[in-house]
N, C-alpha and C positions, 0 to 999 in steps of 0.2 A: 244434599248438605248445607246446613245454615253455616257459614265459619262464626257467627256471630253470636250465635248459642255458645260458643267457647269463651273462658275469662282466663287472663292472663293474670294470676293472682301473685305473679312476682313483679310485675307492673307495679306502681305508688303515684296515685292509686289505681287498685286492681281496674282492668278495660277488657273491652271483649275485643276479638278481632275483626279485621274488617268485611263485609258484606261479603267481598268475593273471592273467587278461588284463590286466583292468581296473586290479590293483594294478599290475602292470607299465608299464602305459599313464602309472598317476600318477607311478610312481616316473620314470619318462623325463622327464614333464612339468617334475617338481623337478630333476632332474639337468640338463636343457637350458636351462630358464629359458623355454621358451614351451609354449604347450597342446599337445596331440600327438592328443586325440580325445575330445571333448566331446559327450555327450548331450543335446542345450537340448529341455526341454517349458517351457509355460507355467507351471508351479508350480516350477521351478529358475527360472527366470527373477526370478519376484515373490520368491522367496525372497534371493536377491544383488541386487535393486533397490529403494529405497524405496517407490516408486511405478513406475506404468507409465509414464509421462513420464521416468520417470530410464532406466527399461529401454530408450525409445526412442532415446533420446538417447547410452546407452554401447553398446549392442548393437544398432543399427541393422538390419544384416541377419537378425540373427537373429530381430527384433523382426517384420520382413516376411514371413519365410518362417512364423513359427508363426502367424501371423494364416492361412494357408491350406490348411497340415498341421499335423497332430500333436504332430509331434517335427523337429527339426532336426539338423544334428550339422555339429561345427568340427573339424574335421582336418589335422594337416601335413604337406604334399605339395611334396616337392622345393625346399627353402626358404619356403616363402610358406604363411599359414594360408588353406583353402578353406572356405565355409561353402554345405551344398547341404540339400534334405530329406532328413528320412532314410532314404526309401526307392532315393533315388539316389547314399546314402553308398556308401563299400566298406565292407568288414567289419573290425572293429577288428584282428584278427590281421593282414593285409593292411597295414594300416596300421603296425602296431607291426615288424612284418619290414623294410619300407621305411627306418624311422628309428634301428632298430637299423643298420642296412645302411650307411646315409648314415653314421654314428658307428660304423663299424666299428674305425676305430684306438681306439676305447676300449669297444668293448664285443666280446666276442670269446666263439663257441658252442663249447662243447665237448661230448663223450659224457663225460667223469671228468671231473668237475667238480675233483678234488684234484688231477688232471694239471695242468690249469692255471695253481693258485694262485702255485707257485713262479716259474712263469716267468713270470706279471704282476708279479710283485714283484722280478725280478731286469732287468724291459727298461729302464731308463735304462741302467745299464750295458752291457746289450748292444746297445744300440742307438750307445752311443759306442764299445764293440769294432769294429763294423762300420767307423765310421770308422776306427780303426787298419790295415785295409787297406793303405789308399793308404801310407801310413809306410813299408813295406818298400824298401830299397833293392835294388838291380840282383841278379838270382837268381847272377851272374854273379861279383858279390861277397861275397855274402851267402847261403855255400853249405851250412852246418849254421845254418840258422834250424828252429826249431821249431815245430810244425803246431799251429796250435789252430783247432779247430770251433764257432764261437760259436751259439744256438738262438737266430733274428730272428723278431722278427713279420713277417709281408708287410707292413707296412707299411714297416718299416725297410731289406726287402731293396733292396740298390741293385745295380750296376753293380760297386762292387768286392767287394759280398759274393759274388759270382758265384764268385769264385776264393776258392781259401783264403786265409782270412784268418791273415799270418804278423806273429807280432808276437816272434822271438826272435832278434833283433838286438838291442831295447830291452830283453829279460826282463833283464837284468841292472843292478848298483847297481855305481856310481863312488866314486871316493874321496872325493869330498864329501856323500855321501850321509848322512842323520843317523840312526845305529841305533838310537838310541832312540825307544821309542812314548813315553815321555811327552810327547816336546815333539815330536815330529813329526806333526803333525794329521792330516797326510793319511792316516796309517793304514798307507802300502805300504811295499814293502822293493825295489821294482825302477823302473825308469825308464817301463815299458812302462804300470803301473798308473798312474803320475804324470801320464803324458800320459793318457791316456782321460780323468784329472780335469781336468786342464788344458782340455782342448777341451770338456767338458761344463761348466765352470764358464763359461769366455770366447767359446766359440763353438757354444754348443746353440741359442741362439737364430737368427741368417739363417746360409739356407743359403751365402752370398757368404761370409761371414766363414769360414764353416766351411772350404771350397772354398781360400780363399788360405792358411789356416793350414794346411793339408793340403799346400797344394805349398812352403810355404815351409819347414815341418818335412821335407817327401821332400831338398827341395833342401840344407839341412845334414845329413843322413843319408848324401844321394849322396856327399858330400865326405868326410865323417870315414872312410866306407867306401875311397873312392878312398886317404885317407893313412894308412888302418890304423889308425882311432882310433874311440874309442867305450868306453862306452854315452855317451849327452849327457851324465849326473852326474858323468864321468871327465875330463871335456874340461876343461883349466887359461886362466888368463886367456892365457898365449901363445897354447893351441892356438886361442881365439876371433879371437884379433887377428889371427892368420894365416888365418881366416875371411875376415875383412875384408877383407884386402889381396887375397884372391883373387876376392871378389867386385866390389872395384873397379879389377882385372885385366881383368876382362871387356871382350872386343870392342865396339867400339862397333858393330857389324853382326852377328848372331847369339846365339844361346842363350846363357842365362847356366847358372851352376853346376846340374843337376838337369835341365834342359829341354832334350829331345832336339827337338825342334822348335818356331816361333817361335811365339808367344800366337796370333797374328792368322791363325796357320794353324788350329790348333787350335779356334778361339773367332773365327769371322769378324766376331762382333758386337763384336771386341773390337778399336777402330781405334788406330790408333799414336797415339802418345803426342804434344801440339802441337809439343814440343820436337824431336822429330825421336828415331832409333832412341838414339842417346847418352845424352841425357834420359830414352828410357825404359828403358834399362837401369840409369840410374843408379836410377830410380824405384824399379826392383822392388830392386834389391840394398839398398836404404834401408828398403823395405817386410819383405826377408828378415831382416835385422839386427834391425828393430822386433819380430819376433814373437820371435826366439832370446832378448831380451833380456827380453820379456813372458814366455816361459814360464820362465825364470831364477828372475825378481823371484817369481812367484808360486810355485814351490816355495818360496825362502828366507822368504817371507812366511807360507806353510804348514808350516814346518817341516822338508821331506824336505829341504833342503840346511842346512849348515852355513855356508855362504859362497856369494857370489856372481861366479862370475870374471865374468860377463858386466855388471857395473855400468860405466854409460857408454861401453857397446858402442857403443851409435846415437846420431843426431844428438838424436832426441827432440826437444825443445823448440825445437832451431836449425833442424829441417826443418820445424817447423810456421808458423813463423819465416818460413821462406822463401817456404814453399806460397802460392800464389795462384790463386784458384777462376777459371777461364776460361770453363769451361762454362755461361753463362747466359742464358738467352733474352731478346734487346730485347724490348722494349716492343711493338713495331709486331707482332712474333710472336707476344705472350700475346697481342693483341687480336684478331688472326684467330682463335686457336683458341677465346675468350670467345665469338667471334662464333659459329663452331661451333654451341659449347654451347646459344648462349640461342637460335639458329634453330630451324625444324621437325625434325623427325626423318625419318632418310632412308628413303626409302620402300623397303617391305620388312621392317623394324623392328620390331618389338612395343613398345610402351610400356614394360613391364617392363624387355628388353633396356635401350633409348634412354636412360630414366630413370635406370637403375644404371650408363651410361657416364659420362651427363654427374655424377653423384654420385662417383663415381671422381675423376672431372678435379678436381672443386669439391676433394675431400679433402685432393688432391695439389699443387693451386694454391694453397689457402690456409692447408693447415694446415701445411704446409712439411715434411714425413715422407718419411721412408726407404721405400723399394719393400715390404719385410718387413714393415714396423711396420702394415700394414695387414691382412696375415694375419692371418685370425683362428684363434685356439686355445683349444679346448676348457679344459684344464688351468686355464690363470689368467683364463679368460673374459675377454679384450684382443685388439683392442681393442675398445672399447663408446663409445656415446654417451650423455651424459645432460643433462636440463635441470635447472636451478634455478629456482627459486619465479620469479625475476624474468623467467624466460624465455631465458637465458644458456644456449649451449650448450658441451658442452666435449667434447673429442676426448681419452681416454685410451689411450695406448700402452705399449710395452714397449720400448726399441730398445737399442741397443749396452750390453754388461755387464750385460741383464737390467734396466737401470734404468727406472723407469716416471717417465711425467710427462704432466701433464693441456697439452694446447693447446685455450683459447679459440679458437673458430670466430666470424670476424666473421660480421654479418648476410648480407654478401653471398653466403657461403658455403651460405646456409640452406634457399634456395628450391628447389635441385635434389633437397638431402635431405631433403625434405618430399615432393616430387613422388614419389622416389622410394618411399619407404616407404608413400605410397597405394597406389603401380602395384603394391605388392609386398603389396598386404592389411593393413599393419599401420599404427598407428594414428599422427598425424600428429607428434608428439612420443614421445619414448622413454618407455617406463614404467619407475617406479624400479626398481632392481635388473635391469631387463631384460638379459639373455644371450644376446640374439641377437646371429647376425655381423651385422656392420656391413655388408659388402657380400656378398649370397650369392650362392653358384654354382648353374645348374641341374639337376645332376648331384648336388653333396652340399651341407652345410652355408653351408661357405666357402668364397670365390673364392681360388684360389691365387698365388702372386706372377708365373705367368706369365702370368693370365686378367688380373688386374691389369693388368700391364705392356701386354698386346694392346689392351686399353680403351681407355689414353692414348695410344699407336701410332696408332688409329683416329682420334682426334682429330686429332691432328698431322700425320696422312694426309690427313683431310677439309678441312683447313686448305688444303691446297696447291692446291684449286679457287679461293680467296679471292685468293691471289697477282696482284699485277699482272703481265702479261707482261713477260717479260725480269726480271726480278727474278730473278735464279738465287742470288744472296746466303741470299734468303729459304727458298728451296726448299731449299740444302742446310745451312741451320739445321733445317729443319722434318723432314729426313732424317734428321738426325743426333740431334735431340734424345729426350730419354727424360724418365723417372720424378724422375729425381738433377737433372737441369737445373730441373725447375720448383722443387726444394729449393733450388738453389742461388739461384734468383730471390726465393725466400722471403726468404731471408735476407741478397740485397744490399739489395731493398726495406724488410726492417726497419732495417739497420745504415747504408745510405747514404741511401735517398731521405728515410726518418723517423726517422732520427740515435737509435735507440732505444740505450739504455745497453748495454753490453758484455753484462754478468751476467744482463740481461733474454733479451737474444736467443739469448745462451747455452742458458741455462735452455728457452727456447721449440724448440732446435734440438735440445736432448740431447749437445749438444758437449761431449765431456770437459776440454777446453781451453779457456778462453777466447782464446790465440793464435789456433787455428782460426775463433774467430766474428770478431776482429780481423782476419783474412785477407782479409774480404768488403769491409773499409773501403779497401784496396788497388787494387780495380777500375774506379774511375772518378776518373782525377787531375784531370778536369775539374770534378767537384762538389766533391771535396775541397777545390780551389783557391777556389771559390767560397766553400766554409767560412771559410778562412783570409782571405779578402778583406773577407766581411761580418764575423769578429771584429777585423780591427785597421785597419776604414775611418779615414781621417781624420775629423774632426770638424772642423765649418768656426765 
């Protein structure tokens, strides 16, 4: 094996691995933040520890093996550290291959090193160019669309990239485009590139946000094609007001503009809005206007446009003020799920898998994070855990808009995390500057969004066995609940149950507007009535 054939595309600029196996293993250990392949001897153990007592305390497994064998090997395998006698350890080349395969989004093998470097440097715009495939209006309307074939990494290939990526409809500039490259900070001269940069900056972190933005941009493009308008930067305020009226005139039953089939048909997991089809259509229309408004605000702020025809197009603050969260798990249902996590592991489930499930539940239950915020990212090293000198744990995540926030974890959340780390072969508390995935996968380093979701649903499913016979309401809630229900419960606990100041709750939840946080105060009229009654009680 020649390690120098592997390119680290996350480095700036991209660079090949060292030539030797040993140096390449050291490079991977530095890049990933955890040991990859360490060959232990008594001499090495003594060099790293002041005394044998310290060595036994800091490396108990290694110390025990060295009492019976001349050498031991500590290596990384499928998301955890393993320590075995040197005679039983796999060859370093095998471990190097496995780790490179686990990080295949970052490390790429090429026969000609110079052939990959330009592609690696251009990887970010290539990934966003793949998203542009979904923006194409119907072929019957856009017949003269220019053909573009981008080069994408295997990890970026999606269903949209299987068909030709066509952005010709957007590859134009309208009357509002700023022609001066001095003040046009985007540095592009057509809507296609401007949309790509908007998606990269505003929707690159969460696949759910990206999917929603793409759907809403498809909708406005379909309307423009139908009305023979466009490109987007050519739309006037009169055009956008007509688009808003078209959305408002959508029938109570049936799809809105750009939707060929109802959402519930294409995505069974998306249940109908609690208010019914009319309210669901109104919510879709409001979101569609919000995305268009966000696009034009971004273009104006970055200097791509000289004016914003979409100013005050959407409800914005008014919509947030009218929003009321309804998908909140009642305390009795939360108690059933907590009892599942506190109980014994199900039959046939190994300790690493069970402790991982409990840790995932605890982070969503007591951290209030969004589903995607627990998905690991090698590029930014988030999410991650750290512990201060007083033993306080903090979860660091990246939320919407690429905003980072620190979430203090309560003491009740820590036992499942400690048990999970021990089962995984790690230290009880995270080491300083540790870059290991918070939640690991058996096949690669970090567990993805679907895996995290499935683990939470497994807890909800197990809680159904604890429901009192005949309690249909609780069974319905357990069947419908998801990770975001836990986030709503976390917010309600802060805002209503413990009257945490709204700016503090907003910071913990990562809300862009404090009005969104304040909406949780409207979820329980009985408790707010008690607050008012206590504040104005009669004095005897």
